[in-house]
PLY file of the C-alpha trace (Angstrom):
ply
format ascii 1.0
element vertex 128
property float x
property float y
property float z
element edge 127
property int vertex1
property int vertex2
end_header
-41.19 -166.57 84.60
-43.85 -164.73 82.33
-44.80 -162.66 85.26
-41.10 -161.63 86.01
-40.68 -160.70 82.28
-44.09 -158.27 82.35
-42.87 -156.74 85.46
-39.63 -155.79 83.89
-41.17 -154.42 80.70
-44.04 -152.50 82.24
-42.34 -151.51 85.64
-38.67 -151.40 85.82
-37.84 -150.36 82.43
-40.13 -147.17 82.45
-38.67 -146.22 85.74
-35.10 -146.56 84.31
-36.08 -144.66 81.07
-37.64 -141.63 83.04
-34.42 -141.35 85.27
-32.45 -141.09 82.49
-34.81 -138.56 80.81
-34.83 -136.40 83.84
-31.15 -136.65 84.27
-30.89 -135.17 80.71
-33.12 -132.59 81.33
-31.35 -131.42 84.58
-28.03 -131.57 83.12
-29.61 -129.17 80.13
-31.27 -127.03 82.93
-27.97 -127.14 84.98
-25.86 -125.79 82.11
-28.48 -123.22 81.14
-28.39 -121.98 84.79
-24.51 -122.00 84.83
-24.21 -120.07 81.59
-26.92 -117.39 82.99
-25.25 -117.06 86.11
-21.94 -116.65 84.58
-23.08 -113.85 82.30
-24.77 -112.14 85.25
-21.34 -112.34 87.08
-19.38 -110.95 83.91
-21.95 -108.25 83.10
-22.32 -106.62 86.31
-18.50 -106.65 86.70
-18.50 -104.97 83.06
-20.98 -102.48 84.21
-19.33 -101.49 87.42
-16.05 -101.02 85.43
-17.49 -98.83 83.26
-19.32 -96.73 85.55
-16.29 -96.15 87.84
-13.99 -95.58 84.81
-16.35 -92.76 83.55
-17.21 -94.56 80.46
-21.14 -94.42 81.27
-22.96 -92.42 83.84
-24.92 -94.30 86.60
-28.30 -93.89 86.56
-29.35 -90.46 88.36
-31.63 -91.45 91.13
-30.85 -88.76 93.91
-31.15 -84.74 93.89
-29.19 -83.43 96.91
-28.96 -79.32 97.20
-25.86 -77.69 97.77
-24.68 -77.52 101.45
-23.84 -74.08 102.85
-22.63 -73.03 105.77
-22.80 -69.56 107.10
-19.69 -68.10 108.99
-20.07 -64.98 111.01
-17.43 -62.32 110.46
-16.45 -58.97 112.08
-18.03 -56.79 109.20
-21.25 -59.70 108.66
-21.23 -63.08 107.58
-19.84 -65.06 104.73
-21.61 -68.04 102.78
-19.39 -71.00 102.22
-20.10 -73.94 100.30
-19.44 -76.88 102.29
-20.72 -79.90 99.82
-21.69 -79.28 96.29
-24.95 -81.00 95.63
-23.89 -82.37 92.24
-20.92 -84.11 93.89
-23.10 -85.72 96.37
-25.44 -86.75 93.80
-22.69 -88.53 91.70
-21.25 -90.27 94.87
-24.42 -91.47 96.01
-25.65 -92.75 92.47
-22.07 -94.58 92.43
-22.40 -96.08 95.68
-26.15 -97.41 94.70
-25.00 -98.58 91.25
-22.09 -100.54 93.07
-24.58 -102.09 95.62
-26.99 -103.04 92.74
-24.27 -104.82 90.65
-22.78 -106.37 93.87
-26.21 -107.71 94.53
-26.49 -109.03 90.91
-23.07 -110.59 90.80
-24.03 -112.57 94.20
-27.11 -113.82 92.81
-25.49 -115.02 89.50
-23.16 -116.88 91.63
-25.95 -118.73 93.27
-27.84 -119.39 90.14
-24.33 -120.75 88.76
-24.00 -122.59 91.75
-27.35 -124.30 91.56
-26.39 -125.13 87.87
-23.09 -126.75 88.97
-25.38 -128.89 91.37
-27.71 -129.94 88.78
-24.88 -130.83 86.23
-22.77 -132.92 89.12
-23.63 -136.63 89.33
-24.30 -137.51 93.04
-22.80 -141.01 93.90
-23.32 -142.85 96.98
-21.12 -145.64 98.13
-22.67 -147.80 101.01
-19.81 -149.66 103.11
-20.69 -152.55 105.07
0 1
1 2
2 3
3 4
4 5
5 6
6 7
7 8
8 9
9 10
10 11
11 12
12 13
13 14
14 15
15 16
16 17
17 18
18 19
19 20
20 21
21 22
22 23
23 24
24 25
25 26
26 27
27 28
28 29
29 30
30 31
31 32
32 33
33 34
34 35
35 36
36 37
37 38
38 39
39 40
40 41
41 42
42 43
43 44
44 45
45 46
46 47
47 48
48 49
49 50
50 51
51 52
52 53
53 54
54 55
55 56
56 57
57 58
58 59
59 60
60 61
61 62
62 63
63 64
64 65
65 66
66 67
67 68
68 69
69 70
70 71
71 72
72 73
73 74
74 75
75 76
76 77
77 78
78 79
79 80
80 81
81 82
82 83
83 84
84 85
85 86
86 87
87 88
88 89
89 90
90 91
91 92
92 93
93 94
94 95
95 96
96 97
97 98
98 99
99 100
100 101
101 102
102 103
103 104
104 105
105 106
106 107
107 108
108 109
109 110
110 111
111 112
112 113
113 114
114 115
115 116
116 117
117 118
118 119
119 120
120 121
121 122
122 123
123 124
124 125
125 126
126 127
């Protein structure tokens, strides 16, 4: 009988307390991950919206020159502007910004999913 009580006190009870503490820490970490993931999603949507509406400028990463084409005419040739470099720079910067924000949004979704998995309790039922 004494051996049974000592086993409960020194072996089983600390394991249950440790499991409860780990469960609490996992839930806290899960809530933090969920908050970080949702914040990443909302911030990436906000930054995408602000760039595409023109409120802010995307980061300038590219420097393309103007594309000219020479058209031969009867009395000589004429140089025609096919695509302005500044417009190509803007389009490529917006495309890169969109891809970067989409990547951050997907990463935020994955982080939030990890947080949800830590918060949710897993119950297993054994049927005979």
